C-alpha positions as CSV (number, residue, x, y, z in Angstrom):
1,M,86.0,-33.0,136.3
2,I,86.3,-31.0,133.1
3,A,89.6,-29.7,131.8
4,F,90.6,-26.9,129.4
5,G,93.9,-26.5,127.8
6,I,95.9,-25.1,125.0
7,N,98.0,-27.5,123.0
8,T,101.7,-26.0,123.0
9,A,102.5,-28.3,120.1
10,L,100.6,-25.8,117.8
11,A,102.1,-22.6,116.4
12,G,101.0,-19.7,118.1
13,S,100.0,-21.3,121.1
14,G,100.8,-20.1,124.8
15,P,99.4,-19.6,128.3
16,F,95.8,-18.1,128.6
17,C,93.8,-16.2,131.3
18,S,90.3,-16.6,130.6
19,L,87.4,-18.6,129.2
20,V,84.2,-17.5,127.6
21,F,81.1,-20.1,127.9
22,D,77.6,-19.8,126.3
23,I,75.6,-21.7,128.7
24,G,72.4,-23.3,127.4
25,T,71.2,-25.5,130.2
26,A,72.5,-24.2,133.5
27,A,74.0,-26.2,136.3
28,T,72.1,-27.0,139.4
29,Y,73.4,-28.1,142.9
30,A,72.1,-30.4,145.5
31,G,73.4,-30.3,149.1
32,A,77.2,-29.5,149.5
33,A,78.2,-30.3,145.9
34,E,80.4,-27.8,144.3
35,L,83.1,-27.0,141.6
36,D,86.6,-26.2,142.5
37,W,88.9,-24.5,139.8
38,V,92.3,-25.8,139.6
39,Y,95.4,-25.8,137.3
40,W,97.9,-28.3,136.5
41,N,101.8,-27.9,137.5
42,G,102.3,-31.7,137.8
43,A,99.5,-31.8,140.0
44,W,95.9,-30.3,140.4
45,V,96.3,-27.3,142.6
46,P,93.8,-24.4,143.4
47,L,93.3,-21.5,141.1
48,T,91.8,-18.3,142.1
49,I,89.4,-17.0,139.7
50,K,86.8,-14.4,138.9
51,D,83.5,-16.4,137.8
52,N,81.0,-14.9,136.0
53,T,79.2,-17.9,135.4
54,N,78.2,-18.4,138.9
55,G,75.1,-16.7,139.8
56,G,75.2,-17.8,143.6
57,T,75.2,-21.3,143.8
58,G,78.1,-22.5,141.8
59,S,80.0,-22.5,138.3
60,F,77.8,-22.7,135.2
61,D,74.5,-22.0,136.9
62,T,73.7,-19.0,134.9
63,A,72.7,-19.4,131.2
64,G,74.0,-17.4,128.6
65,V,77.4,-15.9,127.7
66,N,79.8,-15.4,130.7
67,S,83.4,-15.7,131.4
68,I,85.9,-16.7,134.0
69,H,89.3,-14.9,134.6
70,W,92.5,-15.5,136.5
71,I,96.1,-14.5,136.8
72,Q,98.5,-16.9,134.9
73,P,100.6,-18.7,137.8
74,A,104.2,-18.6,137.5
75,D,104.6,-22.5,138.1
76,W,102.0,-23.2,135.3
77,T,103.9,-25.3,132.8
78,P,103.1,-27.1,129.7
79,Q,102.5,-30.8,130.6
80,D,100.4,-33.8,129.5
81,A,97.7,-33.6,132.4
82,T,96.0,-36.3,133.9
83,L,92.1,-36.9,134.5
84,N,91.4,-39.7,137.2
85,A,95.0,-40.8,136.7
86,V,94.6,-41.4,132.8
87,A,96.9,-38.9,130.8
88,V,94.9,-36.6,128.3
89,G,97.5,-37.1,125.7
90,V,98.1,-33.5,124.9
91,T,100.9,-31.5,126.2
92,G,99.8,-27.9,127.1
93,Y,98.6,-25.4,129.6
94,W,95.5,-27.0,131.4
95,I,93.0,-25.7,133.9
96,G,90.0,-27.6,135.3
97,A,86.8,-27.5,137.4
98,M,86.7,-30.3,139.6
99,C,83.5,-31.8,141.1
100,D,83.4,-32.2,144.7
101,I,80.5,-34.4,146.0
102,P,80.9,-34.9,149.6
103,A,78.4,-37.0,151.9
104,P,75.8,-37.9,152.2
105,P,74.9,-39.7,148.8
106,G,72.6,-37.8,146.6
107,D,74.6,-34.5,146.9
108,A,75.1,-34.0,143.2
109,I,75.4,-31.3,140.3
110,T,73.1,-31.4,137.5
111,T,75.6,-31.1,134.3
112,A,75.5,-27.7,132.5
113,T,75.6,-27.5,128.6
114,Q,77.1,-25.4,126.2
115,Q,75.4,-23.9,123.1
116,H,75.6,-22.0,119.8
117,R,79.6,-21.8,120.0
118,S,82.9,-23.3,121.2
119,V,84.4,-22.5,124.5
120,Y,87.2,-19.7,123.6
121,S,89.9,-17.6,125.5
122,I,89.9,-14.0,125.0
123,V,92.9,-13.1,122.9
124,W,92.2,-9.8,121.0
125,P,92.6,-6.3,122.3
126,Y,90.0,-4.6,119.9
127,V,86.5,-5.0,118.5
128,D,85.4,-4.8,115.0
129,I,83.0,-2.7,113.2
130,F,82.3,-4.6,110.1
131,P,79.6,-5.1,107.6
132,D,76.3,-6.3,108.7
133,T,76.4,-9.8,107.0
134,N,72.5,-10.3,107.0
135,A,71.8,-6.9,105.4
136,G,75.1,-6.8,103.3
137,S,75.9,-3.1,104.4
138,L,78.1,-1.5,106.5
139,Q,77.2,-0.9,110.3
140,V,77.9,2.8,110.2
141,G,76.3,4.4,106.9
142,G,75.9,8.0,105.8
143,D,78.5,10.5,104.7
144,V,80.0,11.8,107.8
145,P,81.3,9.9,110.8
146,A,78.7,8.8,113.3
147,I,78.8,10.1,117.0
148,T,79.0,7.3,119.4
149,Q,78.5,6.1,123.0
150,L,80.9,3.2,124.5
151,E,80.1,1.3,127.6
152,F,83.1,-0.4,128.7
153,R,82.6,-3.0,131.5
154,N,85.5,-4.9,133.3
155,R,84.7,-8.7,133.8
156,S,88.0,-9.8,135.4
157,D,87.9,-7.8,138.8
158,N,86.6,-9.5,141.9
159,L,84.7,-7.1,143.5
160,G,87.5,-4.3,143.3
161,V,90.4,-3.2,145.4
162,G,91.7,-5.3,147.9
163,T,90.3,-8.8,146.8
164,A,92.0,-11.9,145.9
165,L,91.7,-11.1,142.0
166,N,92.7,-7.5,142.0
167,L,92.0,-6.6,138.4
168,Y,90.2,-3.3,138.3
169,A,90.9,-0.6,135.6
170,N,91.3,3.2,136.3
171,R,92.6,4.2,132.9
172,V,91.4,3.2,129.5
173,I,93.1,4.3,126.2
174,M,91.2,3.8,122.8
175,G,92.4,4.3,119.2
176,L,90.2,3.8,116.2
177,R,91.7,2.7,112.7
178,S,90.0,1.9,109.3
179,Y,90.8,-1.8,108.8
180,D,91.5,-1.2,105.1
181,R,94.4,1.0,105.9
182,G,96.0,-2.3,107.2
183,P,94.2,-5.5,107.5
184,D,97.3,-7.1,109.3
185,F,98.1,-4.1,111.3
186,S,98.2,-5.2,115.2
187,A,98.6,-2.4,118.0
188,Y,100.8,-5.0,120.0
189,I,104.2,-6.1,118.8
190,N,105.4,-9.1,121.0
191,L,108.9,-8.5,122.2
192,C,109.7,-12.2,121.9
193,L,109.7,-15.1,119.3
194,E,106.2,-15.9,119.6
195,Q,102.7,-14.8,118.2
196,N,103.8,-12.2,115.8
197,H,103.1,-11.7,112.2
198,A,105.3,-13.8,109.9
199,N,106.7,-10.1,108.6
200,I,107.6,-9.1,111.9
201,T,111.2,-10.3,113.2
202,C,112.1,-9.7,116.8
203,V,115.7,-10.4,117.7
204,A,118.2,-9.9,120.3
205,G,119.9,-6.5,120.0
206,S,123.1,-7.7,121.9
207,A,124.7,-10.8,123.6
208,L,123.1,-9.4,126.8
209,T,119.6,-10.3,125.5
210,T,117.9,-13.7,126.0
211,F,114.2,-15.1,125.6
212,P,113.4,-17.1,128.4
213,V,110.1,-18.8,129.3
214,D,107.7,-16.7,131.3
215,H,104.3,-18.4,131.9
216,T,102.7,-15.2,133.5
217,T,103.0,-13.4,130.0
218,A,100.6,-13.6,127.1
219,T,103.1,-15.6,125.0
220,G,104.8,-17.5,127.6
221,M,108.2,-15.8,126.7
222,V,109.7,-12.6,127.5
223,A,112.9,-10.7,126.3
224,L,115.5,-10.4,129.3
225,F,118.1,-8.0,129.1
226,N,120.9,-8.1,131.6
227,P,123.0,-5.0,131.5
228,G,126.5,-4.4,133.1
229,V,127.5,-2.0,135.7
230,G,127.3,1.5,133.9
231,E,126.2,-0.1,130.6
232,P,125.7,2.9,127.8
233,W,123.1,2.8,125.4
234,T,122.6,-0.5,124.0
235,T,120.1,-2.0,122.0
236,S,118.3,-4.7,123.8
237,V,115.6,-6.0,121.2
238,R,115.5,-4.9,117.5
239,V,112.1,-5.2,115.7
240,Q,111.9,-5.3,111.9
241,I,108.5,-5.0,110.2
242,A,109.2,-6.1,106.7
243,D,107.3,-5.3,103.2
244,P,104.5,-5.4,102.6
245,L,103.4,-5.6,105.9
246,A,105.2,-2.5,106.7
247,W,102.9,-0.5,104.5
248,D,100.2,-1.4,107.2
249,Y,101.9,0.5,109.8
250,T,101.8,4.1,108.2
251,G,100.1,6.4,110.3
252,T,100.4,8.1,113.7
253,F,100.3,6.3,117.1
254,H,100.7,6.7,120.7
255,M,103.7,4.3,121.6
256,F,104.0,2.6,124.9
257,L,106.5,-0.1,126.1
258,R,105.3,-2.7,128.5
259,A,108.2,-3.9,130.8
260,F,109.5,-4.5,134.1
261,Q,112.7,-3.4,136.0
262,S,113.7,-6.2,138.4
263,G,116.1,-5.2,140.9
264,G,117.8,-1.9,141.6
265,A,116.2,1.5,142.7
266,V,114.1,3.8,140.5
267,G,116.1,5.7,138.1
268,D,118.9,3.1,137.7
269,V,117.8,2.3,134.1
270,M,117.0,4.9,131.2
271,I,114.8,3.6,128.2
272,R,114.5,5.0,124.6
273,I,113.2,3.5,121.3
274,L,114.8,4.4,117.9
275,M,112.8,4.0,114.6
276,G,114.4,3.7,111.3
277,L,112.5,3.5,107.6
278,G,113.9,1.8,104.7
279,S,117.7,2.5,104.2
280,H,117.6,5.2,106.9
281,Q,119.2,3.8,109.8
282,V,117.5,6.2,112.3
283,T,114.8,8.6,111.4
284,Y,113.3,9.2,114.9
285,T,114.6,8.9,118.5
286,S,112.1,8.9,121.2
287,S,112.3,10.8,124.6
288,T,114.1,9.1,127.6
289,Q,111.9,7.3,130.0
290,V,112.7,5.7,133.4
291,F,110.7,3.2,135.5
292,T,108.8,4.9,138.2
293,T,108.7,1.7,140.5
294,T,110.4,-1.8,140.4
295,N,106.8,-3.2,140.5
296,A,105.7,-5.7,137.7
297,W,103.8,-4.7,134.3
298,Q,104.9,-1.2,134.2
299,L,103.8,1.0,131.2
300,L,106.3,3.4,129.9
301,D,104.8,6.1,127.6
302,F,106.8,7.6,124.7
303,G,104.2,10.0,123.3
304,Q,103.2,10.4,119.6
305,I,105.1,8.7,116.8
306,T,104.5,9.0,113.1
307,I,105.3,6.5,110.5
308,P,105.0,8.6,107.3
309,Q,104.0,7.7,103.8
310,G,105.7,10.3,101.9
311,P,109.6,10.8,101.3
312,F,110.5,7.3,102.3
313,L,108.6,5.5,99.6
314,S,110.5,3.1,97.1
315,S,108.3,1.7,94.2
316,D,105.2,3.1,96.1
317,R,106.4,1.4,99.3
318,F,109.2,1.7,102.1
319,I,111.1,-1.5,102.5
320,E,110.8,-1.8,106.2
321,A,110.3,-0.2,109.6
322,R,112.7,-0.8,112.4
323,F,112.5,-0.3,115.9
324,Q,115.3,-0.4,118.4
325,I,114.6,-0.8,122.1
326,Q,117.7,0.9,123.9
327,A,118.5,0.8,127.7
328,S,121.2,2.6,129.7
329,T,122.1,1.8,133.3
330,L,123.4,4.5,135.5
331,N,123.5,2.4,138.8
332,G,123.7,-1.1,139.5
333,T,122.8,-4.1,137.3
334,P,119.1,-4.5,137.3
335,N,117.2,-6.9,134.8
336,L,114.8,-5.6,132.2
337,Y,111.8,-7.9,131.1
338,L,110.5,-6.4,128.0
339,Y,106.9,-7.7,126.9
340,E,105.4,-5.5,124.1
341,L,105.6,-2.6,121.9
342,I,102.2,-1.1,121.7
343,L,101.3,1.4,119.1
344,I,97.5,2.8,119.6
345,P,96.3,4.5,116.4
346,V,95.6,8.3,117.0
347,D,95.0,9.6,113.7
348,E,91.3,8.8,113.2
349,W,89.8,9.1,116.7
350,A,91.5,8.3,119.9
351,G,91.0,8.8,123.6
352,D,92.5,8.5,127.0
353,F,90.2,8.3,129.8
354,V,91.5,8.6,133.3
355,D,90.1,8.0,136.8
356,T,91.5,11.3,138.6
357,S,90.6,9.8,142.1
358,N,92.6,6.6,141.1
359,E,92.3,4.0,143.6
360,A,89.8,5.9,145.9
361,G,86.8,3.5,145.4
362,T,86.0,4.5,141.8
363,P,87.7,2.3,139.4
364,I,85.9,0.1,136.9
365,I,85.2,-2.8,138.8
366,E,82.3,-5.6,138.8
367,D,79.3,-3.1,139.6
368,A,80.3,-0.2,137.4
369,F,81.1,0.6,133.9
370,L,82.7,3.8,131.9
371,S,80.4,5.4,130.0
372,V,82.0,7.8,127.3
373,N,79.0,9.4,125.6
374,S,79.1,11.6,122.7
375,L,75.5,11.1,121.8
376,I,74.1,13.9,124.2
377,P,75.5,17.2,123.4
378,K,75.9,18.4,127.0
379,F,77.8,15.0,127.4
380,D,80.1,15.7,124.4
381,L,83.4,14.0,125.7
382,R,82.3,13.7,129.3
383,S,83.6,10.4,130.7
384,V,81.7,9.0,133.8
385,V,81.6,6.0,135.7
386,W,78.0,4.9,136.2
387,L,77.2,2.7,139.4
388,I,74.4,0.1,138.5
389,Q,72.3,-0.2,141.5
390,P,69.9,-3.3,142.4
391,A,66.9,-1.5,141.6
392,L,68.5,-0.8,138.1
393,T,68.8,2.8,138.5
394,E,71.9,4.5,137.3
395,R,73.9,6.8,139.5
396,I,77.1,8.6,138.6
397,R,79.9,7.3,140.7
398,S,82.9,9.5,139.7
399,V,83.9,11.7,136.7
400,W,86.9,10.9,134.6
401,L,89.2,13.1,133.0
402,P,88.9,12.8,129.1
403,I,91.6,13.5,126.8
404,S,90.7,13.5,123.2
405,A,90.7,15.9,120.3
406,G,86.7,15.6,119.7
407,P,83.8,13.5,120.3
408,V,83.7,9.9,120.1
409,I,83.1,8.9,116.4
410,L,83.1,6.0,114.1
411,Q,84.0,6.3,110.4
412,A,81.1,6.2,107.8
413,N,81.0,3.5,105.3
414,A,84.2,2.0,106.5
415,R,85.3,-1.3,108.3
416,Q,87.1,-0.4,111.3
417,R,88.6,-1.6,114.5
418,L,88.7,0.1,117.9
419,W,91.8,-0.9,119.8
420,F,92.1,-0.8,123.5
421,L,94.7,-0.6,126.2
422,T,93.7,-0.8,130.0
423,L,95.7,0.2,133.0
424,R,95.3,0.6,136.8
425,T,97.3,2.4,139.4
426,F,97.6,2.2,143.3
427,A,97.3,5.8,144.6
428,A,96.0,9.0,143.6
429,G,98.3,11.0,141.4
430,S,100.7,8.1,141.2
431,A,102.8,7.5,138.0
432,D,102.9,3.9,138.8
433,W,100.8,2.8,136.0
434,R,100.7,-1.2,135.7
435,C,99.2,-2.9,132.5
436,E,98.6,-6.7,133.5
437,P,97.4,-8.5,130.3
438,Y,94.8,-10.3,132.5
439,I,92.3,-7.5,132.7
440,G,89.4,-8.9,130.7
441,S,86.6,-6.4,129.4
442,T,83.3,-6.3,127.2
443,L,82.3,-3.3,125.2
444,Q,78.8,-2.0,124.0
445,V,79.0,0.4,121.1
446,T,75.9,2.7,120.2
447,A,76.2,4.9,117.1
448,N,74.1,7.8,115.8
449,K,74.5,8.8,112.3
450,R,74.7,12.6,111.6
451,Y,73.3,14.5,108.5
452,L,74.7,17.9,107.5
453,S,72.3,18.7,104.7
454,M,69.6,16.7,102.8
455,R,70.6,13.4,101.5
456,G,69.7,10.7,98.9
457,D,69.1,7.2,99.4
458,R,72.1,6.6,102.0
């Protein structure tokens, strides 16, 4: 058996939902030998995974970089796991691949080897476009933004809708932001006491809010708001972004809240977000949103918000930015589970790409990728899902709706990050957008420089 874990004694640790391998020597299998994936909850129990390392005979039989993915079990708890009845000596979240070698003797697995890098888990929702360290130059040169093609592949779904690991995507939201505008900016602010920047404080807004353990979340914690009957507008969670980090958050964003209404009926709870800057208590109040369902991992859309630089500066900075997530109950006493405040940047380039057919067989699944292509003029902003055929021919599977102010670009001569948010829904025309953190994807970026007139040596 081989086991993988995250040590919960370390700061910023928590549960995880993926592992990425770089296999040098691939495993080979004899007879009925196999590897079974398990997780530890006091005993080793079966874990359902999407295994991209398995080319047909078993895990790790394919050389190169590949990954496995799973949904974090609710009963997965940090413990000191045992291997062959021997304690590991580290308390953490553990999964493992257990070698099952049945009779007759001789059935076996030739061990795979890892090469070039450590095994890691996907924990970042962005890609960096940074300098080429070999050439010492930026990856996107020139004087004007480069037009771009993005190929977005889902690695976590197990052959699409209706399967055991159902993690397809049929909406992808992207936002570009220059790195030097705020190196410590994160589009995701965890609404709990874990895994935020040191200058971000998240606290209960009232005595009705607690922070219980939740092993299904990205951090292992959640903000739980228990309103009373007919609760008026009450702040559930307060988020403070203090100086100097607050400066990194100036700009325009598409604001979302990842949350879950447990119990009650649709419309029982209203949600709004208040923002304040510096000494100003409230400078912005969002629209009011309600949960469209009582399903888990809902995404509430609060539209565009701007954190300005101008009139709120004090000694060239404002002191802090504050968010208050408020709720009001109209009926019943449902519980609110609040996961993350999400700020996707939209002031350099942003896109929202939606499969208008939704679940009708056209999401991003294992055998298809989303191509957002601005390199070909006739494809400007046209977003399509291509189905890769066994003969390596590419065929358009469906056309997605692109929502963007212009073609896909990368800024010239700039370090930059492209942020992502993936969603899925379950019926055509449904507003039930679910946003599980377990969806894992890869991205291939192709940029084409543009020249508007004759240039020099750049």
